[in-house]
N, C-alpha and C positions, 0 to 999 in steps of 0.2 A: 727617438726611434719611431714613435707613433706619428710624429710630424713628418718624418721622411716618407713613411708608408702612405700617409694621407696625400702628400705632394705627388708621389708616383701615381696613385690612383686618380688624382685630379688630372694629371697629365694624360693618362690613358683615356679618361673620359673625354677630354678635350680633343684628342686625336680622333676618337670614334665619332664625335660630333662633327668634326671637320670633314671626315670621310663621307658622312651623310650629306653635309651641306654643300660641298664643292660641286657635285654633279647638278644639284638643283640650281645653284648660282650660275653655273655655266650655261644651262638651258635658258635661264631667265635672261642672261645677257645676250645670248644668241638670238633671242626672240624680239629684242628691241628693234623697232623699225621693220618688223616682219611684213612681207607682202607688198612692198612698195615697188611693184613692177608696172611699167606703163603699157607694155604691149607684149604679145606672145613671142615676138622675135627676140627681144631683150631677155625675156624669161628663159627662152630655149637656150640661149648662149650661156646664161648663168647656171642652169641646172646641168647642162652638158659639161661645163668646166668642173663642177663638183663630181659628177659621175665618172669623168675621166680620171680624176684623182683617186677615186675609190676603187677603180677596177683592180689596181695592183697594190693599193695601200688602203685596205678596207677599214672602216671604223669599227671599234669594238661594239658588239651587239649584246645587250643585256639578256641574260638567260632568265633571271628571276624578276618578279614584280616588286620585290622588297625595296623600300626606300628608307628603312630605318635599320640601324645596326648592320649595315651592308658589309662592314669589316669581317663579320663572321662568314658571309657568303664568299668574300674574296679569299679568305684563308682556306675555304673548302674547294675553291676553284669553280664556284657556281655563279659568280656574279656576271661575267661577260664571256662572250665567245669571240675570239680573234678571227678564227677561220669561219667565214660565213658559209651557209649551206649552198649547194649547187643551184638551187632555184633562185637564190639572190644573185649569184654570179651571172647566171643565165640572163636574168632581167637586165642587168647592166650591159651585158654583151649585146643583147638584142637592141637595146636602146641606142648604144653607141654605133652599132652597125647602121641603123636608120640615119643617124646623123652623118656618118661617113659617106653614105650613098648620096646625100644631098650636098655635102661640102667638099668632099675629097681631101679633108684635112690630114696632113701627113703625121702630125703628132698623135691624132686619134688612131691612125693605122699602126703606128709604132707601138702604142700602148696595147693595142689588141694583139699584136704579134708577141709582145713581151708576155702578156697573159697566157697565150697559147703555149709558149715555151715553158711556162711554169706548170702546165697541166699535162702536156703530151711530149713524148720523146721523139727522136729523129725518125723512128720507124712508123710514127703515127699512132702509137698505142698510149694508153693512159700511163702516166708515171706512177700514180697510185690508183689501182683499179677500184672503182666505186663498188659499194655493196648494196646500195639502195636505188630504187627506180627514180628517185629525184634526179639522178644523173642524166635521164633522158631529155629533160628540158635544156640542160647545158649542151648536150649533143646536138639538139635541134638548133640552138643558137650558133654553134660552130658551123652547122650545115648552111645556115643563112648568110654567112660571111661571103661577101663578093670580092674581098681583097686578097683572098687566099684560094688555093686549089683544095677544096674540101675532100677530094678523092685521096689526097695524101693521108688523111686521117681516117680512112675507111676501117683500119683495124680497131680503132676506138669505137667507131660507130657499130661495127659488127659485134664488138663486146657488149655494147649497150643493148642491142637486140637480144643477145644471149641472156643478159641479165634480166631483161623483161620476161623472156620466156620462162626463166627459172622461178618467176614470181606468179605464174598463172595458176589460179586456184581451180578447185573442182568444178566450179560453175563456168569456167572458160574465160573469166575476167582476171585482171591483174590485182595482186595484193599491194597494199600500201607498205606493209612490212611482213616478213615471213612469220613474225611472232603474233600477228593479228590476222589469222587466216579466216576468221568468221565475220570480218567486217569489210565493207567497201567504202572508201573515203572519196569525197568529192575532189580533194586535192589531187588524187591520182590522175584524174582526167586532164588537168592542166599539166601535170608532170610528163605524161607519156603520149597523149594522142597526137599532138602536132609532130613529134618525132616519128611516130609510127607511120603516119601518112607520108611525110616527106621522105623517109627512108624507104618505104614501100614503093613509092613512085620512082625514086632515083634508081633503086636496085632491082626493080621489077619483082617485088615480093608481095603478092596480093594478100598473103596471110597477115602481114603487118597491118594493112589497111582494114581488113575485116575485123581484126582485134580492136583497133581504134574505134571503129563504128559500133562494135558490140559493147565496148566499155561505156560509150556515151548513151546508147539506146537502152542498155540495161539500167543505167542510172536514171534515165528518164522514166522508166517503168516503175522502179522500186524506190527511188530516192527523191521524187519530186512531189510537192504538194499540188494536187490536181487543179483545184480552182485557181490558185494564184501562181502556179508554175514556178515555185521557189524550191531550190535544192535544200535538203537537209545536210548536216555535216557529214553523215555517214548512214549506212543502213546495215542491218544484220542479215547474213545469209541464212541463218537458222529459220527465221520467221518473216523475213523482209521488213521487219519493223524499223522505222526511222530512228536515228540516234542523233543526239545533240540538238542543235537549234535549226529550225527552218528560218531562213532569212539572215543567217550569219553572213555579213557583208563579204568577207574574204572568200567564203564558200561560193558565193555568186561569182566572185572574181575568178576563182579557179575553174569553175564550170565554163565561164565565158571564154577564158583564154584557151582551154582545151578545145572547145567547140569551134570558135571562130578561126583559129589557126589551122585546125584540121580541115575545115571547110575550104579555106583559102588555098590549101595545098592541093586539093583535088582538082584535076583538070575538069573543064566545063562539061566534057562528054562522058565523064565517069558515072557509072550507074548509081553510086552512092551520093552524088552531088545533090540531087533534088531532095533526098531523104534528110540530109543534114541541113539543107537550106530551109526546110520547113521548121526545123528546130531553131535555127538562127532567127527566123522571123518571129516565132512565138516568144522566144526568150528576150529578144530586143524590146518587144512591147512590154514585157514584165519589167525589164530594167528601167525603162523610161517612166513607167507608172510609179516606181518607188524612189525616183530622184527627188531630192529636196529642192525647194525653191531657189536656194542659194547656189545650187549646182552640184552639191555633194551627195553621197550616199552615206548613211550612218553605219556603224559597225553592226547594228541590228537594223536592217533596212526597213522593217515593218513598224518600227517605233521612232517617231520623230523626236522623242525625248532623249534618245541615246546619243552618244558623241559621234561627230563626223569622223570618218576614217579615210585618210588620204590614199591608203593602199587599195581599198575598194573602189574609190573614185577614179584612180588612175587605170585600174584594170578594166572597169566598165566603160571608161572613156575610150580606151583603145578598141574595145569590142564594138562600140557604136560607130566609130570612124570606119571600121572595116565593114560592118553590117550596112553602112550607107551605100555600099556598092550595089545593093539590091534596090532597084528603081523605086519600088513602092515604099521603101523605108528611108530613102535618101534625105528628104527634107527634115523629118523629125529627128533622125539619128544625128545629123550634122548639127542641128540646133542644140540637142542635148549634150553632144560632145563639146561644143563651144562653151556651154554653161559650166561643164566640168573643168575645162581649162581655166576659165576665169576664177573659179573657186580655188583651184590648186595654186594659181599665181598668188592668191591672198595668204596662203599658208606656207610660203617659201621664204626661208631665212635670207638675210643679206649674203650669206656665203653661197647661196644657190641650193642648199639642202632643203628638200621638201619635208615639212614637219607634219606631226600629228598622225602618224600611221600606227595602227594597233600592233602591239608587240606579238611575239611568237606564241602560238597556241600551245597549251600545256597537255591537253588530252581532249577527247570527244566531249564537248559541252563545257570545257574549262578554258575560258578565254582570258587573255591578258587585258588588264585595265590600264596599262601604260600606253601612252601615245607619244611617239617620238620619231626620229629619223629612221629610215629603213632602206637599204640599198635596192631592194625589190621595187619599192615605190619609185625611187629615183630613176631606175631604168625604164619603168613603164611610162613615166612622164616624158622622158626623152623620146621614147618610141612613139608615143601618142601624138605629141605636138608636131613632130616631123611628118608623120603620116597625115595629120590634119592639114598642115600647110600644103602638102602635095595634093590632097584631095580638093582643097580650095582653089588651087592653081589650074586645075583641069577645066 
């Protein structure tokens, strides 16, 4: 009897060990011959192929940082998340839209239409109405699609505007979550500001544009480190104290995405254009200052000892390609973006999946120490390299 029990326990231990080892072995095998891309064109084709596959068949995203005894997390349902967040879907959609505009590829268009049918009904409303303002960046991605009539989805866009309004706090800016009324997160700038400006321009709602500009300018006032112009993770409404880390890489990414796309959406003659352009210039110089020699930005951009983060590098690369539209920044921004692309090529797997992105953040100041694939990064890389190619062709 004891021998039988011992055998069962040994078998259970072996299974638990295998569950731990299989993901590690899979990553190790996937990284063999990583980064062997000869040019940006071949790299773009490879990452687009992977991104296209992920749009409607997304990879499982780890929720926990645990790499030992993960069977326990699996039983609790805390190990992976099959349904990725709206901000990750939006990034893939934005990237594939840039690819579609350049290539006219029918398969890409069909996958985008299939994705839309999984999110929106025939009346143009959300099949499952979002509860969080993250949905605004997905709404923005839908608005940017040129292969569809975005007016068809105006009910979903109107709902997104109503959702954002329901999250406006006592200071007149938008909450990250209703349960966190006393904090303002840098993430929210990336989530909402491009949508607010695009929606406001298209449907002539000046209140939307004013809200986007206020969200950015209030963050600049309370959430930025003055001398170095680096955003903190968040700030408190009670005493305007910064929260989390100054220089968190993806925080810079979120600020850059919200800022640059909001600025791009404003017509040249709009009164807010010069105001945001001044912020774009100042932040571009900050971004370039903290770029590492190999072309990447680290997950903490102020410390060269920390790990490189592909998600930060892709976001800031996109920012610089767009900021290069400003004549006085053109040369240095394009050179910096080219360095970022060269680095990202080096960390792309044979499958076309861009590797070594920081995992999802747990809380203010609590950052993941796992670096792996991330649909958010994949979409940004597709978006960036297509925009860079267009800019070089001009």
